[in-house]
PDB file as gemmi writes it, atoms N, CA and C in Angstrom:
CRYST1    1.000    1.000    1.000  90.00  90.00  90.00 P 1                      
ATOM      1  N   MET A   1     -52.773  51.407 -42.822  1.00  0.00           N  
ATOM      2  CA  MET A   1     -53.199  53.093 -43.274  1.00  0.00           C  
ATOM      3  C   MET A   1     -53.280  52.658 -44.857  1.00  0.00           C  
ATOM      4  N   ALA A   2     -54.845  53.436 -45.215  1.00  0.00           N  
ATOM      5  CA  ALA A   2     -55.142  52.930 -46.632  1.00  0.00           C  
ATOM      6  C   ALA A   2     -55.775  54.031 -47.342  1.00  0.00           C  
ATOM      7  N   VAL A   3     -55.265  54.656 -48.736  1.00  0.00           N  
ATOM      8  CA  VAL A   3     -56.242  55.568 -48.840  1.00  0.00           C  
ATOM      9  C   VAL A   3     -56.779  55.134 -50.467  1.00  0.00           C  
ATOM     10  N   PRO A   4     -57.491  55.407 -51.430  1.00  0.00           N  
ATOM     11  CA  PRO A   4     -58.202  54.583 -52.260  1.00  0.00           C  
ATOM     12  C   PRO A   4     -57.269  55.791 -53.407  1.00  0.00           C  
ATOM     13  N   LEU A   5     -56.606  55.246 -54.771  1.00  0.00           N  
ATOM     14  CA  LEU A   5     -56.131  55.764 -55.811  1.00  0.00           C  
ATOM     15  C   LEU A   5     -57.586  56.056 -56.467  1.00  0.00           C  
ATOM     16  N   LYS A   6     -57.904  57.563 -56.966  1.00  0.00           N  
ATOM     17  CA  LYS A   6     -59.327  57.171 -57.636  1.00  0.00           C  
ATOM     18  C   LYS A   6     -59.246  58.586 -58.552  1.00  0.00           C  
ATOM     19  N   TRP A   7     -59.972  58.202 -59.762  1.00  0.00           N  
ATOM     20  CA  TRP A   7     -60.279  59.175 -60.670  1.00  0.00           C  
ATOM     21  C   TRP A   7     -61.502  59.828 -60.692  1.00  0.00           C  
ATOM     22  N   GLY A   8     -62.168  60.866 -60.075  1.00  0.00           N  
ATOM     23  CA  GLY A   8     -63.298  61.087 -60.212  1.00  0.00           C  
ATOM     24  C   GLY A   8     -64.303  60.407 -58.970  1.00  0.00           C  
ATOM     25  N   ARG A   9     -64.972  59.292 -59.589  1.00  0.00           N  
ATOM     26  CA  ARG A   9     -65.826  58.349 -58.352  1.00  0.00           C  
ATOM     27  C   ARG A   9     -64.880  56.739 -58.595  1.00  0.00           C  
ATOM     28  N   GLU A  10     -64.059  57.339 -59.827  1.00  0.00           N  
ATOM     29  CA  GLU A  10     -63.729  55.520 -60.214  1.00  0.00           C  
ATOM     30  C   GLU A  10     -62.189  55.257 -59.245  1.00  0.00           C  
ATOM     31  N   VAL A  11     -62.724  53.932 -58.473  1.00  0.00           N  
ATOM     32  CA  VAL A  11     -61.395  53.815 -57.691  1.00  0.00           C  
ATOM     33  C   VAL A  11     -60.516  53.365 -58.966  1.00  0.00           C  
ATOM     34  N   PHE A  12     -59.286  52.841 -58.967  1.00  0.00           N  
ATOM     35  CA  PHE A  12     -58.061  52.047 -59.617  1.00  0.00           C  
ATOM     36  C   PHE A  12     -57.175  51.643 -58.992  1.00  0.00           C  
ATOM     37  N   GLY A  13     -56.948  51.796 -57.338  1.00  0.00           N  
ATOM     38  CA  GLY A  13     -56.076  51.211 -56.630  1.00  0.00           C  
ATOM     39  C   GLY A  13     -56.230  51.783 -55.294  1.00  0.00           C  
ATOM     40  N   VAL A  14     -55.271  50.825 -54.659  1.00  0.00           N  
ATOM     41  CA  VAL A  14     -54.883  51.683 -53.471  1.00  0.00           C  
ATOM     42  C   VAL A  14     -53.694  51.638 -52.706  1.00  0.00           C  
ATOM     43  N   LEU A  15     -53.577  52.770 -52.342  1.00  0.00           N  
ATOM     44  CA  LEU A  15     -52.103  52.652 -51.445  1.00  0.00           C  
ATOM     45  C   LEU A  15     -52.255  52.457 -50.157  1.00  0.00           C  
ATOM     46  N   ASN A  16     -51.194  51.623 -49.821  1.00  0.00           N  
ATOM     47  CA  ASN A  16     -51.129  50.479 -48.071  1.00  0.00           C  
ATOM     48  C   ASN A  16     -49.798  51.015 -47.650  1.00  0.00           C  
ATOM     49  N   LEU A  17     -50.005  51.436 -46.329  1.00  0.00           N  
ATOM     50  CA  LEU A  17     -48.563  51.055 -45.595  1.00  0.00           C  
ATOM     51  C   LEU A  17     -48.969  50.652 -44.668  1.00  0.00           C  
ATOM     52  N   ASP A  18     -47.813  49.955 -43.903  1.00  0.00           N  
ATOM     53  CA  ASP A  18     -48.281  48.962 -43.014  1.00  0.00           C  
ATOM     54  C   ASP A  18     -46.849  49.053 -42.401  1.00  0.00           C  
ATOM     55  N   HIS A  19     -46.775  48.790 -40.310  1.00  0.00           N  
ATOM     56  CA  HIS A  19     -46.031  49.077 -39.793  1.00  0.00           C  
ATOM     57  C   HIS A  19     -45.847  47.608 -38.969  1.00  0.00           C  
ATOM     58  N   THR A  20     -45.070  47.250 -37.992  1.00  0.00           N  
ATOM     59  CA  THR A  20     -44.698  46.625 -37.707  1.00  0.00           C  
ATOM     60  C   THR A  20     -45.564  46.714 -35.884  1.00  0.00           C  
ATOM     61  N   GLU A  21     -45.630  48.193 -35.717  1.00  0.00           N  
ATOM     62  CA  GLU A  21     -46.087  48.266 -34.241  1.00  0.00           C  
ATOM     63  C   GLU A  21     -47.400  48.829 -34.622  1.00  0.00           C  
ATOM     64  N   THR A  22     -48.337  48.697 -34.063  1.00  0.00           N  
ATOM     65  CA  THR A  22     -49.736  48.899 -33.567  1.00  0.00           C  
ATOM     66  C   THR A  22     -49.774  50.747 -33.367  1.00  0.00           C  
ATOM     67  N   ASN A  23     -50.548  51.117 -34.098  1.00  0.00           N  
ATOM     68  CA  ASN A  23     -50.893  52.387 -34.143  1.00  0.00           C  
ATOM     69  C   ASN A  23     -49.883  53.549 -34.250  1.00  0.00           C  
ATOM     70  N   ALA A  24     -48.995  52.749 -34.981  1.00  0.00           N  
ATOM     71  CA  ALA A  24     -47.648  53.807 -35.359  1.00  0.00           C  
ATOM     72  C   ALA A  24     -47.907  54.889 -36.191  1.00  0.00           C  
ATOM     73  N   PHE A  25     -49.033  54.940 -36.915  1.00  0.00           N  
ATOM     74  CA  PHE A  25     -49.356  56.338 -37.433  1.00  0.00           C  
ATOM     75  C   PHE A  25     -50.159  57.075 -36.711  1.00  0.00           C  
ATOM     76  N   ARG A  26     -49.875  58.589 -36.890  1.00  0.00           N  
ATOM     77  CA  ARG A  26     -51.159  59.148 -36.322  1.00  0.00           C  
ATOM     78  C   ARG A  26     -51.535  60.311 -37.482  1.00  0.00           C  
ATOM     79  N   GLU A  27     -52.820  60.872 -37.221  1.00  0.00           N  
ATOM     80  CA  GLU A  27     -53.634  61.460 -37.911  1.00  0.00           C  
ATOM     81  C   GLU A  27     -52.582  62.341 -39.186  1.00  0.00           C  
ATOM     82  N   GLU A  28     -51.593  63.141 -38.884  1.00  0.00           N  
ATOM     83  CA  GLU A  28     -50.765  63.938 -39.541  1.00  0.00           C  
ATOM     84  C   GLU A  28     -50.175  63.198 -40.444  1.00  0.00           C  
ATOM     85  N   ASP A  29     -49.716  61.840 -40.389  1.00  0.00           N  
ATOM     86  CA  ASP A  29     -49.432  61.112 -41.420  1.00  0.00           C  
ATOM     87  C   ASP A  29     -50.681  60.686 -42.316  1.00  0.00           C  
ATOM     88  N   LEU A  30     -51.765  59.959 -42.201  1.00  0.00           N  
ATOM     89  CA  LEU A  30     -52.971  60.240 -43.158  1.00  0.00           C  
ATOM     90  C   LEU A  30     -53.167  61.412 -43.713  1.00  0.00           C  
ATOM     91  N   GLU A  31     -52.665  62.472 -43.487  1.00  0.00           N  
ATOM     92  CA  GLU A  31     -53.524  63.478 -44.204  1.00  0.00           C  
ATOM     93  C   GLU A  31     -51.976  63.678 -45.276  1.00  0.00           C  
ATOM     94  N   VAL A  32     -50.572  63.387 -44.755  1.00  0.00           N  
ATOM     95  CA  VAL A  32     -50.127  63.215 -45.588  1.00  0.00           C  
ATOM     96  C   VAL A  32     -49.835  62.220 -47.120  1.00  0.00           C  
ATOM     97  N   LEU A  33     -50.106  61.020 -46.278  1.00  0.00           N  
ATOM     98  CA  LEU A  33     -50.532  59.670 -47.347  1.00  0.00           C  
ATOM     99  C   LEU A  33     -52.041  60.221 -48.149  1.00  0.00           C  
ATOM    100  N   GLU A  34     -52.746  60.988 -47.872  1.00  0.00           N  
ATOM    101  CA  GLU A  34     -54.275  60.984 -49.060  1.00  0.00           C  
ATOM    102  C   GLU A  34     -53.603  62.337 -49.611  1.00  0.00           C  
ATOM    103  N   ILE A  35     -52.964  63.262 -49.377  1.00  0.00           N  
ATOM    104  CA  ILE A  35     -52.419  64.311 -50.469  1.00  0.00           C  
ATOM    105  C   ILE A  35     -51.170  63.376 -51.647  1.00  0.00           C  
ATOM    106  N   PHE A  36     -50.352  62.707 -50.873  1.00  0.00           N  
ATOM    107  CA  PHE A  36     -49.745  61.316 -51.568  1.00  0.00           C  
ATOM    108  C   PHE A  36     -50.502  60.749 -52.932  1.00  0.00           C  
ATOM    109  N   GLY A  37     -51.586  60.335 -52.305  1.00  0.00           N  
ATOM    110  CA  GLY A  37     -51.925  59.546 -52.645  1.00  0.00           C  
ATOM    111  C   GLY A  37     -52.745  60.645 -54.168  1.00  0.00           C  
ATOM    112  N   HIS A  38     -52.985  61.288 -53.592  1.00  0.00           N  
ATOM    113  CA  HIS A  38     -54.146  61.924 -54.723  1.00  0.00           C  
ATOM    114  C   HIS A  38     -52.850  62.588 -55.671  1.00  0.00           C  
ATOM    115  N   ASN A  39     -51.826  62.979 -55.677  1.00  0.00           N  
ATOM    116  CA  ASN A  39     -50.959  63.039 -56.578  1.00  0.00           C  
ATOM    117  C   ASN A  39     -50.303  61.885 -57.508  1.00  0.00           C  
ATOM    118  N   ALA A  40     -50.549  61.218 -56.366  1.00  0.00           N  
ATOM    119  CA  ALA A  40     -50.386  60.009 -57.537  1.00  0.00           C  
ATOM    120  C   ALA A  40     -51.472  59.327 -58.586  1.00  0.00           C  
ATOM    121  N   SER A  41     -52.446  59.320 -57.879  1.00  0.00           N  
ATOM    122  CA  SER A  41     -53.925  59.206 -58.813  1.00  0.00           C  
ATOM    123  C   SER A  41     -53.557  60.222 -60.207  1.00  0.00           C  
ATOM    124  N   VAL A  42     -53.164  61.415 -59.900  1.00  0.00           N  
ATOM    125  CA  VAL A  42     -53.280  62.235 -60.518  1.00  0.00           C  
ATOM    126  C   VAL A  42     -52.087  61.854 -62.228  1.00  0.00           C  
ATOM    127  N   ALA A  43     -51.072  61.347 -61.689  1.00  0.00           N  
ATOM    128  CA  ALA A  43     -49.371  61.108 -62.644  1.00  0.00           C  
ATOM    129  C   ALA A  43     -49.938  60.161 -63.150  1.00  0.00           C  
ATOM    130  N   LEU A  44     -50.715  59.259 -62.433  1.00  0.00           N  
ATOM    131  CA  LEU A  44     -50.785  57.510 -62.449  1.00  0.00           C  
ATOM    132  C   LEU A  44     -52.168  57.981 -63.978  1.00  0.00           C  
ATOM    133  N   ARG A  45     -52.918  58.367 -64.213  1.00  0.00           N  
ATOM    134  CA  ARG A  45     -54.176  59.337 -64.920  1.00  0.00           C  
ATOM    135  C   ARG A  45     -53.624  59.213 -66.090  1.00  0.00           C  
ATOM    136  N   GLN A  46     -52.533  60.671 -66.243  1.00  0.00           N  
ATOM    137  CA  GLN A  46     -51.846  61.346 -67.062  1.00  0.00           C  
ATOM    138  C   GLN A  46     -50.959  59.860 -67.871  1.00  0.00           C  
ATOM    139  N   ALA A  47     -50.183  59.419 -66.811  1.00  0.00           N  
ATOM    140  CA  ALA A  47     -49.559  57.788 -67.794  1.00  0.00           C  
ATOM    141  C   ALA A  47     -50.273  57.299 -68.566  1.00  0.00           C  
ATOM    142  N   LEU A  48     -51.276  57.061 -68.051  1.00  0.00           N  
ATOM    143  CA  LEU A  48     -52.384  56.042 -68.872  1.00  0.00           C  
ATOM    144  C   LEU A  48     -53.360  56.891 -70.263  1.00  0.00           C  
ATOM    145  N   LEU A  49     -53.567  58.135 -69.849  1.00  0.00           N  
ATOM    146  CA  LEU A  49     -53.651  59.159 -71.044  1.00  0.00           C  
ATOM    147  C   LEU A  49     -52.522  58.831 -72.086  1.00  0.00           C  
ATOM    148  N   LEU A  50     -51.651  59.211 -71.662  1.00  0.00           N  
ATOM    149  CA  LEU A  50     -50.264  59.445 -72.765  1.00  0.00           C  
ATOM    150  C   LEU A  50     -49.972  58.271 -73.529  1.00  0.00           C  
ATOM    151  N   GLU A  51     -50.112  57.113 -72.600  1.00  0.00           N  
ATOM    152  CA  GLU A  51     -50.354  55.661 -73.132  1.00  0.00           C  
ATOM    153  C   GLU A  51     -51.311  55.646 -74.461  1.00  0.00           C  
ATOM    154  N   GLN A  52     -52.650  56.073 -74.251  1.00  0.00           N  
ATOM    155  CA  GLN A  52     -53.546  56.347 -74.693  1.00  0.00           C  
ATOM    156  C   GLN A  52     -53.032  56.754 -76.663  1.00  0.00           C  
ATOM    157  N   VAL A  53     -52.980  57.886 -76.190  1.00  0.00           N  
ATOM    158  CA  VAL A  53     -52.391  59.001 -77.193  1.00  0.00           C  
ATOM    159  C   VAL A  53     -51.353  58.152 -78.222  1.00  0.00           C  
ATOM    160  N   ARG A  54     -50.306  57.278 -77.626  1.00  0.00           N  
ATOM    161  CA  ARG A  54     -49.553  56.713 -78.036  1.00  0.00           C  
ATOM    162  C   ARG A  54     -49.880  55.859 -79.184  1.00  0.00           C  
ATOM    163  N   GLU A  55     -50.542  54.799 -78.632  1.00  0.00           N  
ATOM    164  CA  GLU A  55     -51.464  53.853 -79.030  1.00  0.00           C  
ATOM    165  C   GLU A  55     -51.985  54.402 -80.490  1.00  0.00           C  
ATOM    166  N   GLY A  56     -52.617  54.875 -80.409  1.00  0.00           N  
ATOM    167  CA  GLY A  56     -53.761  55.792 -81.580  1.00  0.00           C  
ATOM    168  C   GLY A  56     -52.545  56.564 -82.497  1.00  0.00           C  
ATOM    169  N   ARG A  57     -51.923  56.976 -81.896  1.00  0.00           N  
ATOM    170  CA  ARG A  57     -50.508  57.480 -83.521  1.00  0.00           C  
ATOM    171  C   ARG A  57     -49.857  56.736 -84.123  1.00  0.00           C  
ATOM    172  N   GLU A  58     -49.844  54.991 -83.188  1.00  0.00           N  
ATOM    173  CA  GLU A  58     -49.416  54.256 -83.791  1.00  0.00           C  
ATOM    174  C   GLU A  58     -50.231  53.231 -84.808  1.00  0.00           C  
ATOM    175  N   ARG A  59     -51.800  53.413 -84.481  1.00  0.00           N  
ATOM    176  CA  ARG A  59     -52.307  53.212 -85.578  1.00  0.00           C  
ATOM    177  C   ARG A  59     -52.731  53.203 -86.841  1.00  0.00           C  
ATOM    178  N   GLU A  60     -52.212  54.910 -87.126  1.00  0.00           N  
ATOM    179  CA  GLU A  60     -52.453  56.038 -87.924  1.00  0.00           C  
ATOM    180  C   GLU A  60     -51.650  55.176 -88.798  1.00  0.00           C  
TER     181      GLU A  60                                                      
END                                                                             
């Protein structure tokens, strides 16, 4: 089961979960993973923007 990590239309990663059993995941699991993936995308994007700001300050 996998969901894209994206910002707008830009996909910058994938969150993938595997299980040793076939059909181990339910529809509810996908919904939770989608929410987690969205939150992870926001956090990663904010971390990237913060790093860009820090780099800009170091250049000044």
